[in-house]
C-alpha positions as CSV (number, residue, x, y, z in Angstrom):
1,X,0.0,0.0,0.0
2,X,2.8,2.4,1.0
3,X,4.7,1.7,-2.2
4,X,1.7,2.3,-4.4
5,X,1.0,5.6,-2.6
6,X,4.6,6.6,-3.1
7,X,4.4,5.7,-6.8
8,X,1.2,7.8,-7.2
9,X,2.8,10.8,-5.4
10,X,5.9,10.5,-7.6
11,X,3.8,10.4,-10.7
12,X,1.8,13.5,-9.5
13,X,5.0,15.4,-8.9
14,X,6.5,14.4,-12.3
15,X,3.3,15.5,-14.1
16,X,3.6,19.0,-12.7
17,X,5.3,21.1,-15.4
18,X,5.3,24.3,-13.4
19,X,6.9,25.1,-10.0
20,X,5.1,23.1,-7.3
21,X,3.2,25.1,-4.7
22,X,4.4,23.4,-1.5
23,X,1.3,24.4,0.4
24,X,-0.8,22.1,-1.8
25,X,1.4,19.1,-1.1
26,X,0.7,16.3,1.4
27,X,3.4,15.0,3.8
28,X,4.5,12.2,1.5
29,X,5.0,14.6,-1.5
30,X,7.0,17.0,0.7
31,X,9.2,14.1,1.7
32,X,9.7,13.0,-1.9
33,X,11.0,16.5,-2.7
34,X,13.7,16.2,-0.1
35,X,16.8,15.0,-2.1
36,X,18.5,13.6,0.9
37,X,15.8,11.0,1.7
38,X,15.6,7.6,0.1
39,X,12.3,5.8,-0.6
40,X,13.2,3.5,2.3
41,X,13.6,6.5,4.6
42,X,10.2,7.9,3.6
43,X,8.5,4.5,4.1
44,X,10.1,4.1,7.5
45,X,9.1,7.6,8.6
46,X,5.5,7.1,7.5
47,X,5.2,3.7,9.2
48,X,6.6,5.2,12.4
49,X,3.9,7.9,12.3
50,X,1.2,5.3,11.9
51,X,2.6,3.2,14.7
52,X,3.0,6.2,17.0
53,X,-0.5,7.3,16.4
54,X,-1.8,3.8,17.1
55,X,0.1,3.7,20.4
56,X,-1.2,7.1,21.5
57,X,-4.8,6.1,20.7
58,X,-4.5,2.8,22.5
59,X,-3.0,4.5,25.6
60,X,-5.7,7.1,25.7
61,X,-8.5,4.6,25.4
62,X,-6.9,2.5,28.2
63,X,-6.8,5.5,30.5
64,X,-10.4,6.4,29.7
65,X,-11.6,2.9,30.4
66,X,-9.7,2.8,33.6
67,X,-11.1,6.1,34.8
68,X,-14.6,5.1,33.8
69,X,-14.2,1.8,35.7
70,X,-13.2,3.8,38.8
71,X,-16.2,6.2,38.4
72,X,-19.4,4.2,37.8
73,X,-21.5,7.4,37.9
74,X,-19.5,8.8,34.9
75,X,-19.8,5.5,33.2
76,X,-23.6,5.5,33.7
77,X,-23.9,9.1,32.4
78,X,-21.8,8.3,29.4
79,X,-23.9,5.2,28.6
80,X,-27.1,7.2,29.0
81,X,-25.8,9.8,26.5
82,X,-24.9,7.1,24.0
83,X,-28.3,5.5,24.3
84,X,-30.1,8.9,23.9
85,X,-28.1,10.0,20.9
86,X,-27.4,6.7,19.1
87,X,-30.5,4.8,20.0
88,X,-30.0,1.0,19.4
89,X,-26.7,1.7,17.6
90,X,-27.7,-0.2,14.5
91,X,-26.9,2.7,12.2
92,X,-23.6,4.4,11.4
93,X,-23.1,7.5,13.5
94,X,-23.6,10.7,11.7
95,X,-21.8,14.0,12.2
96,X,-24.9,15.5,13.7
97,X,-25.0,12.7,16.3
98,X,-21.4,13.2,17.0
99,X,-22.0,16.8,17.7
100,X,-24.6,15.8,20.4
101,X,-22.1,13.7,22.3
102,X,-20.9,16.6,24.6
103,X,-20.3,14.4,27.7
104,X,-18.2,11.9,25.7
105,X,-16.1,14.8,24.3
106,X,-15.6,16.1,27.8
107,X,-14.5,12.7,29.0
108,X,-11.9,12.5,26.2
109,X,-10.6,16.0,27.0
110,X,-10.4,15.3,30.7
111,X,-8.4,12.1,30.1
112,X,-5.9,13.9,27.8
């Protein structure tokens, strides 16, 4: 997947006949323009970013679950909000529904 994305980014950069506006480039394209980085360097860097983001998310969720386990009142309030906004949970959550989850957002902010 990463190799294909690199190929597509390289193709996009090669097709640009004019000077590239660096503000319109994504991270991978910026890295490709760096002459001192190899493809291997770029792939390693991108995989490190993904792994780091996964670890951070995992750690945050673990803290939140721990704090909710220690605070049953907060856990009940969170569940009530989920039930009120999402109903039976059979449908995919919408942006509008996400906007109504104020207590859950507060819990995430508090844990971070």
